[in-house]
PDB file as gemmi writes it, atoms N, CA and C in Angstrom:
CRYST1    1.000    1.000    1.000  90.00  90.00  90.00 P 1                      
ATOM      1  N   MET A   1      90.551 124.547 123.966  1.00  0.00           N  
ATOM      2  CA  MET A   1      90.735 125.402 122.443  1.00  0.00           C  
ATOM      3  C   MET A   1      89.065 126.646 122.484  1.00  0.00           C  
ATOM      4  N   THR A   2      89.252 127.842 121.826  1.00  0.00           N  
ATOM      5  CA  THR A   2      88.496 128.319 121.334  1.00  0.00           C  
ATOM      6  C   THR A   2      87.829 127.841 120.062  1.00  0.00           C  
ATOM      7  N   LYS A   3      86.472 127.453 119.164  1.00  0.00           N  
ATOM      8  CA  LYS A   3      86.940 127.020 117.357  1.00  0.00           C  
ATOM      9  C   LYS A   3      86.982 128.595 116.717  1.00  0.00           C  
ATOM     10  N   TRP A   4      87.926 128.097 115.741  1.00  0.00           N  
ATOM     11  CA  TRP A   4      88.035 129.406 114.620  1.00  0.00           C  
ATOM     12  C   TRP A   4      87.189 128.419 113.655  1.00  0.00           C  
ATOM     13  N   ALA A   5      87.092 127.724 113.145  1.00  0.00           N  
ATOM     14  CA  ALA A   5      86.322 128.017 112.019  1.00  0.00           C  
ATOM     15  C   ALA A   5      85.430 127.095 111.555  1.00  0.00           C  
ATOM     16  N   ASP A   6      84.909 126.070 110.562  1.00  0.00           N  
ATOM     17  CA  ASP A   6      84.738 124.839 110.354  1.00  0.00           C  
ATOM     18  C   ASP A   6      86.027 123.997 109.804  1.00  0.00           C  
ATOM     19  N   TYR A   7      86.831 125.661 109.006  1.00  0.00           N  
ATOM     20  CA  TYR A   7      88.148 123.619 108.757  1.00  0.00           C  
ATOM     21  C   TYR A   7      89.717 125.602 108.761  1.00  0.00           C  
ATOM     22  N   ILE A   8      90.476 124.594 109.273  1.00  0.00           N  
ATOM     23  CA  ILE A   8      91.679 125.672 109.188  1.00  0.00           C  
ATOM     24  C   ILE A   8      92.395 124.701 108.221  1.00  0.00           C  
ATOM     25  N   ILE A   9      93.635 125.673 107.266  1.00  0.00           N  
ATOM     26  CA  ILE A   9      94.049 125.499 105.868  1.00  0.00           C  
ATOM     27  C   ILE A   9      95.627 125.731 106.444  1.00  0.00           C  
ATOM     28  N   SER A  10      96.127 124.720 106.850  1.00  0.00           N  
ATOM     29  CA  SER A  10      97.588 124.401 107.405  1.00  0.00           C  
ATOM     30  C   SER A  10      99.316 124.865 106.376  1.00  0.00           C  
ATOM     31  N   GLN A  11      98.252 123.873 105.391  1.00  0.00           N  
ATOM     32  CA  GLN A  11      99.762 124.146 103.749  1.00  0.00           C  
ATOM     33  C   GLN A  11      98.752 124.504 102.722  1.00  0.00           C  
ATOM     34  N   ALA A  12      99.481 125.287 101.905  1.00  0.00           N  
ATOM     35  CA  ALA A  12      98.825 124.117 100.653  1.00  0.00           C  
ATOM     36  C   ALA A  12     100.381 123.853  99.695  1.00  0.00           C  
ATOM     37  N   THR A  13      99.938 123.872  98.519  1.00  0.00           N  
ATOM     38  CA  THR A  13     101.202 123.582  97.447  1.00  0.00           C  
ATOM     39  C   THR A  13     100.293 124.671  96.134  1.00  0.00           C  
ATOM     40  N   PHE A  14     101.754 125.277  95.727  1.00  0.00           N  
ATOM     41  CA  PHE A  14     101.736 126.746  94.246  1.00  0.00           C  
ATOM     42  C   PHE A  14     101.955 125.882  92.990  1.00  0.00           C  
ATOM     43  N   GLY A  15     101.864 126.325  92.368  1.00  0.00           N  
ATOM     44  CA  GLY A  15     101.739 125.945  90.996  1.00  0.00           C  
ATOM     45  C   GLY A  15     102.062 127.346  90.207  1.00  0.00           C  
ATOM     46  N   LYS A  16     101.757 126.893  88.952  1.00  0.00           N  
ATOM     47  CA  LYS A  16     102.089 128.427  88.215  1.00  0.00           C  
ATOM     48  C   LYS A  16     101.811 130.034  88.803  1.00  0.00           C  
ATOM     49  N   ASN A  17     102.400 130.676  89.020  1.00  0.00           N  
ATOM     50  CA  ASN A  17     101.810 132.443  89.642  1.00  0.00           C  
ATOM     51  C   ASN A  17     101.254 132.154  90.574  1.00  0.00           C  
ATOM     52  N   ASN A  18     102.343 130.924  91.323  1.00  0.00           N  
ATOM     53  CA  ASN A  18     102.085 131.403  92.465  1.00  0.00           C  
ATOM     54  C   ASN A  18     100.318 131.087  93.945  1.00  0.00           C  
ATOM     55  N   ARG A  19      99.460 130.433  92.902  1.00  0.00           N  
ATOM     56  CA  ARG A  19      98.574 129.727  92.298  1.00  0.00           C  
ATOM     57  C   ARG A  19      97.685 128.097  92.839  1.00  0.00           C  
ATOM     58  N   ILE A  20      97.617 128.451  94.122  1.00  0.00           N  
ATOM     59  CA  ILE A  20      97.151 127.983  95.187  1.00  0.00           C  
ATOM     60  C   ILE A  20      96.571 126.402  94.476  1.00  0.00           C  
ATOM     61  N   GLU A  21      97.498 125.030  95.162  1.00  0.00           N  
ATOM     62  CA  GLU A  21      96.009 123.920  94.059  1.00  0.00           C  
ATOM     63  C   GLU A  21      95.618 123.166  94.642  1.00  0.00           C  
ATOM     64  N   ASN A  22      96.170 122.563  95.505  1.00  0.00           N  
ATOM     65  CA  ASN A  22      95.855 121.743  96.607  1.00  0.00           C  
ATOM     66  C   ASN A  22      95.858 122.365  98.113  1.00  0.00           C  
ATOM     67  N   LEU A  23      95.412 122.186  98.788  1.00  0.00           N  
ATOM     68  CA  LEU A  23      94.999 122.954 101.118  1.00  0.00           C  
ATOM     69  C   LEU A  23      95.304 121.611 101.205  1.00  0.00           C  
ATOM     70  N   LYS A  24      96.622 122.319 103.070  1.00  0.00           N  
ATOM     71  CA  LYS A  24      96.190 121.239 103.793  1.00  0.00           C  
ATOM     72  C   LYS A  24      94.922 121.201 104.644  1.00  0.00           C  
ATOM     73  N   GLN A  25      94.247 120.341 104.916  1.00  0.00           N  
ATOM     74  CA  GLN A  25      91.845 121.475 105.381  1.00  0.00           C  
ATOM     75  C   GLN A  25      92.084 120.282 106.635  1.00  0.00           C  
ATOM     76  N   HIS A  26      92.472 120.381 108.014  1.00  0.00           N  
ATOM     77  CA  HIS A  26      91.640 119.458 108.575  1.00  0.00           C  
ATOM     78  C   HIS A  26      90.062 120.743 109.662  1.00  0.00           C  
ATOM     79  N   VAL A  27      89.192 119.298 110.254  1.00  0.00           N  
ATOM     80  CA  VAL A  27      88.026 120.069 110.063  1.00  0.00           C  
ATOM     81  C   VAL A  27      88.827 120.428 112.536  1.00  0.00           C  
ATOM     82  N   ASP A  28      88.148 121.840 112.780  1.00  0.00           N  
ATOM     83  CA  ASP A  28      88.387 122.745 113.866  1.00  0.00           C  
ATOM     84  C   ASP A  28      86.817 122.276 114.539  1.00  0.00           C  
ATOM     85  N   ASN A  29      86.595 121.289 115.269  1.00  0.00           N  
ATOM     86  CA  ASN A  29      86.140 120.975 116.069  1.00  0.00           C  
ATOM     87  C   ASN A  29      85.954 121.747 117.541  1.00  0.00           C  
ATOM     88  N   GLY A  30      86.837 122.984 117.964  1.00  0.00           N  
ATOM     89  CA  GLY A  30      86.544 123.624 119.083  1.00  0.00           C  
ATOM     90  C   GLY A  30      87.389 123.121 119.502  1.00  0.00           C  
ATOM     91  N   ALA A  31      87.054 121.619 120.704  1.00  0.00           N  
ATOM     92  CA  ALA A  31      87.859 121.127 121.160  1.00  0.00           C  
ATOM     93  C   ALA A  31      88.209 120.479 120.455  1.00  0.00           C  
ATOM     94  N   ASN A  32      89.088 119.485 119.197  1.00  0.00           N  
ATOM     95  CA  ASN A  32      90.989 119.679 118.463  1.00  0.00           C  
ATOM     96  C   ASN A  32      89.979 119.466 117.985  1.00  0.00           C  
ATOM     97  N   ILE A  33      91.800 120.115 116.904  1.00  0.00           N  
ATOM     98  CA  ILE A  33      91.851 119.863 115.173  1.00  0.00           C  
ATOM     99  C   ILE A  33      92.427 118.575 114.776  1.00  0.00           C  
ATOM    100  N   GLY A  34      91.531 118.510 113.699  1.00  0.00           N  
ATOM    101  CA  GLY A  34      92.009 116.872 112.745  1.00  0.00           C  
ATOM    102  C   GLY A  34      93.034 116.976 112.225  1.00  0.00           C  
ATOM    103  N   VAL A  35      93.168 115.426 112.271  1.00  0.00           N  
ATOM    104  CA  VAL A  35      94.566 115.558 111.232  1.00  0.00           C  
ATOM    105  C   VAL A  35      94.241 116.498 109.869  1.00  0.00           C  
ATOM    106  N   GLY A  36      93.983 116.471 109.289  1.00  0.00           N  
ATOM    107  CA  GLY A  36      93.983 117.432 108.514  1.00  0.00           C  
ATOM    108  C   GLY A  36      94.369 116.091 106.863  1.00  0.00           C  
ATOM    109  N   GLU A  37      93.815 116.748 105.801  1.00  0.00           N  
ATOM    110  CA  GLU A  37      93.572 116.279 104.638  1.00  0.00           C  
ATOM    111  C   GLU A  37      94.122 116.681 103.831  1.00  0.00           C  
ATOM    112  N   ILE A  38      94.453 116.578 102.657  1.00  0.00           N  
ATOM    113  CA  ILE A  38      94.510 116.817 101.682  1.00  0.00           C  
ATOM    114  C   ILE A  38      93.317 116.920  99.960  1.00  0.00           C  
ATOM    115  N   VAL A  39      93.136 118.581 100.171  1.00  0.00           N  
ATOM    116  CA  VAL A  39      91.567 118.378  99.043  1.00  0.00           C  
ATOM    117  C   VAL A  39      92.318 119.871  98.032  1.00  0.00           C  
ATOM    118  N   PRO A  40      91.558 119.839  96.926  1.00  0.00           N  
ATOM    119  CA  PRO A  40      91.807 121.358  95.640  1.00  0.00           C  
ATOM    120  C   PRO A  40      91.532 122.049  95.789  1.00  0.00           C  
ATOM    121  N   ARG A  41      91.699 123.210  95.474  1.00  0.00           N  
ATOM    122  CA  ARG A  41      91.651 124.754  95.519  1.00  0.00           C  
ATOM    123  C   ARG A  41      90.106 124.100  96.047  1.00  0.00           C  
ATOM    124  N   SER A  42      89.365 123.694  94.789  1.00  0.00           N  
ATOM    125  CA  SER A  42      88.398 123.496  94.208  1.00  0.00           C  
ATOM    126  C   SER A  42      87.258 123.332  95.241  1.00  0.00           C  
ATOM    127  N   THR A  43      87.885 121.884  95.993  1.00  0.00           N  
ATOM    128  CA  THR A  43      86.450 121.641  96.835  1.00  0.00           C  
ATOM    129  C   THR A  43      86.966 122.863  98.367  1.00  0.00           C  
ATOM    130  N   VAL A  44      87.942 123.601  98.747  1.00  0.00           N  
ATOM    131  CA  VAL A  44      88.150 124.668  99.210  1.00  0.00           C  
ATOM    132  C   VAL A  44      86.520 125.848  99.481  1.00  0.00           C  
ATOM    133  N   ILE A  45      86.917 126.221  97.678  1.00  0.00           N  
ATOM    134  CA  ILE A  45      86.696 127.164  97.632  1.00  0.00           C  
ATOM    135  C   ILE A  45      84.829 127.073  96.999  1.00  0.00           C  
ATOM    136  N   ALA A  46      84.520 125.786  96.660  1.00  0.00           N  
ATOM    137  CA  ALA A  46      82.785 125.148  96.193  1.00  0.00           C  
ATOM    138  C   ALA A  46      82.257 125.608  98.048  1.00  0.00           C  
ATOM    139  N   ASN A  47      83.069 125.287  99.418  1.00  0.00           N  
ATOM    140  CA  ASN A  47      83.140 124.665 100.658  1.00  0.00           C  
ATOM    141  C   ASN A  47      81.799 126.155 100.937  1.00  0.00           C  
ATOM    142  N   ILE A  48      83.451 126.857 100.573  1.00  0.00           N  
ATOM    143  CA  ILE A  48      83.232 128.642 100.904  1.00  0.00           C  
ATOM    144  C   ILE A  48      81.654 129.319 100.310  1.00  0.00           C  
ATOM    145  N   LYS A  49      82.131 129.028  98.874  1.00  0.00           N  
ATOM    146  CA  LYS A  49      80.555 129.507  98.251  1.00  0.00           C  
ATOM    147  C   LYS A  49      79.331 128.707  99.640  1.00  0.00           C  
ATOM    148  N   LYS A  50      79.546 128.062 100.453  1.00  0.00           N  
ATOM    149  CA  LYS A  50      78.256 127.053 100.704  1.00  0.00           C  
ATOM    150  C   LYS A  50      78.281 127.766 101.822  1.00  0.00           C  
ATOM    151  N   GLY A  51      78.992 128.585 102.603  1.00  0.00           N  
ATOM    152  CA  GLY A  51      79.267 129.167 104.200  1.00  0.00           C  
ATOM    153  C   GLY A  51      79.716 128.601 104.917  1.00  0.00           C  
ATOM    154  N   LYS A  52      81.135 128.507 104.163  1.00  0.00           N  
ATOM    155  CA  LYS A  52      81.899 126.895 105.785  1.00  0.00           C  
ATOM    156  C   LYS A  52      82.891 128.048 105.654  1.00  0.00           C  
ATOM    157  N   SER A  53      83.718 128.799 106.682  1.00  0.00           N  
ATOM    158  CA  SER A  53      84.137 129.144 107.056  1.00  0.00           C  
ATOM    159  C   SER A  53      85.777 128.249 106.987  1.00  0.00           C  
ATOM    160  N   TYR A  54      87.266 129.191 106.778  1.00  0.00           N  
ATOM    161  CA  TYR A  54      88.114 128.418 106.816  1.00  0.00           C  
ATOM    162  C   TYR A  54      89.047 130.498 107.670  1.00  0.00           C  
ATOM    163  N   VAL A  55      91.028 129.461 108.181  1.00  0.00           N  
ATOM    164  CA  VAL A  55      91.026 130.610 108.845  1.00  0.00           C  
ATOM    165  C   VAL A  55      92.468 129.801 107.649  1.00  0.00           C  
ATOM    166  N   THR A  56      93.404 130.417 108.883  1.00  0.00           N  
ATOM    167  CA  THR A  56      94.485 129.936 108.275  1.00  0.00           C  
ATOM    168  C   THR A  56      95.577 129.357 109.804  1.00  0.00           C  
ATOM    169  N   ALA A  57      96.168 129.088 109.966  1.00  0.00           N  
ATOM    170  CA  ALA A  57      96.967 128.493 110.847  1.00  0.00           C  
ATOM    171  C   ALA A  57      98.703 128.633 110.783  1.00  0.00           C  
ATOM    172  N   TYR A  58      99.455 129.441 111.542  1.00  0.00           N  
ATOM    173  CA  TYR A  58     100.742 128.691 111.675  1.00  0.00           C  
ATOM    174  C   TYR A  58     101.286 128.023 113.009  1.00  0.00           C  
ATOM    175  N   ASN A  59     102.960 127.226 112.361  1.00  0.00           N  
ATOM    176  CA  ASN A  59     103.717 127.369 113.551  1.00  0.00           C  
ATOM    177  C   ASN A  59     103.719 125.282 113.724  1.00  0.00           C  
ATOM    178  N   GLY A  60     102.979 124.690 113.235  1.00  0.00           N  
ATOM    179  CA  GLY A  60     102.313 123.951 113.071  1.00  0.00           C  
ATOM    180  C   GLY A  60     101.508 123.055 114.299  1.00  0.00           C  
ATOM    181  N   LEU A  61     100.726 121.736 114.163  1.00  0.00           N  
ATOM    182  CA  LEU A  61     100.121 121.256 114.664  1.00  0.00           C  
ATOM    183  C   LEU A  61     100.039 121.716 116.613  1.00  0.00           C  
ATOM    184  N   SER A  62     100.647 121.669 117.113  1.00  0.00           N  
ATOM    185  CA  SER A  62     101.496 121.227 118.274  1.00  0.00           C  
ATOM    186  C   SER A  62     101.677 122.337 118.727  1.00  0.00           C  
ATOM    187  N   ASN A  63     102.120 123.747 117.954  1.00  0.00           N  
ATOM    188  CA  ASN A  63     101.764 124.694 118.319  1.00  0.00           C  
ATOM    189  C   ASN A  63     100.785 126.096 117.229  1.00  0.00           C  
ATOM    190  N   MET A  64      99.726 125.441 117.452  1.00  0.00           N  
ATOM    191  CA  MET A  64      99.813 126.102 115.939  1.00  0.00           C  
ATOM    192  C   MET A  64      98.088 127.305 116.759  1.00  0.00           C  
ATOM    193  N   LYS A  65      98.685 128.822 115.473  1.00  0.00           N  
ATOM    194  CA  LYS A  65      98.102 129.644 115.627  1.00  0.00           C  
ATOM    195  C   LYS A  65      97.937 130.524 114.740  1.00  0.00           C  
ATOM    196  N   LYS A  66      96.197 131.074 115.571  1.00  0.00           N  
ATOM    197  CA  LYS A  66      94.874 131.458 113.838  1.00  0.00           C  
ATOM    198  C   LYS A  66      95.888 132.556 113.802  1.00  0.00           C  
ATOM    199  N   GLY A  67      95.635 132.334 112.437  1.00  0.00           N  
ATOM    200  CA  GLY A  67      95.877 133.313 111.064  1.00  0.00           C  
ATOM    201  C   GLY A  67      94.503 134.528 110.678  1.00  0.00           C  
ATOM    202  N   GLU A  68      94.016 134.377 109.567  1.00  0.00           N  
ATOM    203  CA  GLU A  68      93.573 135.252 108.801  1.00  0.00           C  
ATOM    204  C   GLU A  68      92.320 134.409 108.430  1.00  0.00           C  
ATOM    205  N   THR A  69      91.404 135.304 108.450  1.00  0.00           N  
ATOM    206  CA  THR A  69      89.695 134.463 106.821  1.00  0.00           C  
ATOM    207  C   THR A  69      90.330 134.612 106.009  1.00  0.00           C  
ATOM    208  N   ILE A  70      90.084 133.346 105.125  1.00  0.00           N  
ATOM    209  CA  ILE A  70      90.191 132.825 103.809  1.00  0.00           C  
ATOM    210  C   ILE A  70      88.739 132.839 103.145  1.00  0.00           C  
ATOM    211  N   ARG A  71      88.702 134.726 102.406  1.00  0.00           N  
ATOM    212  CA  ARG A  71      87.509 133.670 101.250  1.00  0.00           C  
ATOM    213  C   ARG A  71      88.175 134.015 100.151  1.00  0.00           C  
ATOM    214  N   VAL A  72      86.908 134.297  98.565  1.00  0.00           N  
ATOM    215  CA  VAL A  72      87.013 133.779  97.535  1.00  0.00           C  
ATOM    216  C   VAL A  72      86.354 134.869  96.616  1.00  0.00           C  
ATOM    217  N   HIS A  73      86.812 135.751  95.909  1.00  0.00           N  
ATOM    218  CA  HIS A  73      87.256 136.949  95.559  1.00  0.00           C  
ATOM    219  C   HIS A  73      86.861 135.486  94.044  1.00  0.00           C  
ATOM    220  N   ASN A  74      85.595 137.048  92.720  1.00  0.00           N  
ATOM    221  CA  ASN A  74      85.040 136.412  91.211  1.00  0.00           C  
ATOM    222  C   ASN A  74      86.158 137.570  90.756  1.00  0.00           C  
ATOM    223  N   VAL A  75      87.026 136.939  89.974  1.00  0.00           N  
ATOM    224  CA  VAL A  75      87.715 138.515  89.001  1.00  0.00           C  
ATOM    225  C   VAL A  75      87.921 137.781  88.119  1.00  0.00           C  
ATOM    226  N   ASP A  76      87.112 138.402  86.457  1.00  0.00           N  
ATOM    227  CA  ASP A  76      87.453 137.529  85.016  1.00  0.00           C  
ATOM    228  C   ASP A  76      86.915 136.701  84.972  1.00  0.00           C  
ATOM    229  N   SER A  77      85.491 135.681  85.613  1.00  0.00           N  
ATOM    230  CA  SER A  77      84.520 134.023  85.961  1.00  0.00           C  
ATOM    231  C   SER A  77      85.332 133.715  86.091  1.00  0.00           C  
ATOM    232  N   ASP A  78      86.549 134.045  87.244  1.00  0.00           N  
ATOM    233  CA  ASP A  78      87.857 132.418  87.389  1.00  0.00           C  
ATOM    234  C   ASP A  78      87.168 133.408  89.173  1.00  0.00           C  
ATOM    235  N   PHE A  79      87.844 131.987  90.452  1.00  0.00           N  
ATOM    236  CA  PHE A  79      87.745 132.304  92.342  1.00  0.00           C  
ATOM    237  C   PHE A  79      89.205 131.949  92.096  1.00  0.00           C  
ATOM    238  N   PHE A  80      89.498 132.907  93.348  1.00  0.00           N  
ATOM    239  CA  PHE A  80      91.076 132.806  94.242  1.00  0.00           C  
ATOM    240  C   PHE A  80      90.940 133.234  95.443  1.00  0.00           C  
ATOM    241  N   LEU A  81      91.303 132.391  96.347  1.00  0.00           N  
ATOM    242  CA  LEU A  81      91.556 132.653  97.597  1.00  0.00           C  
ATOM    243  C   LEU A  81      92.522 133.568  98.550  1.00  0.00           C  
ATOM    244  N   ARG A  82      92.244 134.173  98.876  1.00  0.00           N  
ATOM    245  CA  ARG A  82      92.453 135.410  99.792  1.00  0.00           C  
ATOM    246  C   ARG A  82      92.099 135.994 101.200  1.00  0.00           C  
ATOM    247  N   ILE A  83      93.803 135.983 101.709  1.00  0.00           N  
ATOM    248  CA  ILE A  83      93.764 136.366 103.251  1.00  0.00           C  
ATOM    249  C   ILE A  83      92.488 138.131 103.376  1.00  0.00           C  
ATOM    250  N   ASP A  84      92.821 138.757 102.107  1.00  0.00           N  
ATOM    251  CA  ASP A  84      92.505 139.988 101.695  1.00  0.00           C  
ATOM    252  C   ASP A  84      91.395 140.721 101.276  1.00  0.00           C  
ATOM    253  N   LYS A  85      90.960 141.840 101.026  1.00  0.00           N  
ATOM    254  CA  LYS A  85      89.298 142.490 100.460  1.00  0.00           C  
ATOM    255  C   LYS A  85      89.866 142.253  99.551  1.00  0.00           C  
ATOM    256  N   ASN A  86      91.557 142.070  99.057  1.00  0.00           N  
ATOM    257  CA  ASN A  86      91.165 142.949  97.086  1.00  0.00           C  
ATOM    258  C   ASN A  86      90.817 141.991  96.449  1.00  0.00           C  
ATOM    259  N   LYS A  87      90.423 142.693  95.462  1.00  0.00           N  
ATOM    260  CA  LYS A  87      89.579 141.099  94.259  1.00  0.00           C  
ATOM    261  C   LYS A  87      90.429 141.254  93.820  1.00  0.00           C  
ATOM    262  N   VAL A  88      91.504 140.634  93.571  1.00  0.00           N  
ATOM    263  CA  VAL A  88      93.283 140.557  92.546  1.00  0.00           C  
ATOM    264  C   VAL A  88      92.849 139.533  91.891  1.00  0.00           C  
ATOM    265  N   GLY A  89      92.598 138.561  90.908  1.00  0.00           N  
ATOM    266  CA  GLY A  89      93.459 137.060  89.693  1.00  0.00           C  
ATOM    267  C   GLY A  89      94.671 136.904  90.720  1.00  0.00           C  
ATOM    268  N   LEU A  90      94.565 137.220  91.906  1.00  0.00           N  
ATOM    269  CA  LEU A  90      95.634 135.804  92.749  1.00  0.00           C  
ATOM    270  C   LEU A  90      95.536 136.115  93.937  1.00  0.00           C  
ATOM    271  N   ASP A  91      95.737 134.900  93.917  1.00  0.00           N  
ATOM    272  CA  ASP A  91      95.730 134.154  95.587  1.00  0.00           C  
ATOM    273  C   ASP A  91      96.542 134.730  96.855  1.00  0.00           C  
ATOM    274  N   ASN A  92      95.894 134.652  97.435  1.00  0.00           N  
ATOM    275  CA  ASN A  92      96.675 134.848  98.576  1.00  0.00           C  
ATOM    276  C   ASN A  92      96.281 134.883  99.788  1.00  0.00           C  
ATOM    277  N   LEU A  93      97.230 133.407 101.138  1.00  0.00           N  
ATOM    278  CA  LEU A  93      96.991 133.077 102.369  1.00  0.00           C  
ATOM    279  C   LEU A  93      98.148 133.599 103.387  1.00  0.00           C  
ATOM    280  N   GLY A  94      99.275 134.376 102.631  1.00  0.00           N  
ATOM    281  CA  GLY A  94      99.594 134.953 103.366  1.00  0.00           C  
ATOM    282  C   GLY A  94     101.442 134.277 103.185  1.00  0.00           C  
ATOM    283  N   PRO A  95     101.811 133.874 104.957  1.00  0.00           N  
ATOM    284  CA  PRO A  95     103.066 132.903 104.861  1.00  0.00           C  
ATOM    285  C   PRO A  95     102.451 131.026 105.505  1.00  0.00           C  
ATOM    286  N   ILE A  96     102.030 131.019 104.598  1.00  0.00           N  
ATOM    287  CA  ILE A  96     102.014 129.451 104.587  1.00  0.00           C  
ATOM    288  C   ILE A  96     102.623 127.868 103.801  1.00  0.00           C  
ATOM    289  N   PRO A  97     103.671 127.529 104.779  1.00  0.00           N  
ATOM    290  CA  PRO A  97     103.856 126.678 104.503  1.00  0.00           C  
ATOM    291  C   PRO A  97     103.542 126.086 103.275  1.00  0.00           C  
ATOM    292  N   GLU A  98     104.222 125.441 102.429  1.00  0.00           N  
ATOM    293  CA  GLU A  98     103.928 124.495 101.287  1.00  0.00           C  
ATOM    294  C   GLU A  98     103.899 122.967 101.819  1.00  0.00           C  
ATOM    295  N   ILE A  99     102.667 122.095 100.933  1.00  0.00           N  
ATOM    296  CA  ILE A  99     103.032 121.126 101.633  1.00  0.00           C  
ATOM    297  C   ILE A  99     103.999 119.875 101.676  1.00  0.00           C  
ATOM    298  N   SER A 100     104.512 118.768 102.319  1.00  0.00           N  
ATOM    299  CA  SER A 100     105.293 119.098 102.185  1.00  0.00           C  
ATOM    300  C   SER A 100     105.253 117.508 101.751  1.00  0.00           C  
TER     301      SER A 100                                                      
END                                                                             
């Protein structure tokens, strides 16, 4: 497998207004993908601001398919996670499953 990013996001939990609260991130080593750990949104935002790369993934770990690059946008002094370039005050990681 080719390395997609520093980290892969496979699942998330959502709160009010569909705001992401936690994400399941996996280290992408290129040769394999880590089992994953649940991290708060603030960790992902801080890592992206430090230059770490993130992508979404779909279909579970056994048949994982690469999704989109995750970006951080600042709107009214708050940060949002998005897979598109729209600078709006909402998170958007596409059809990512809920953490079970």
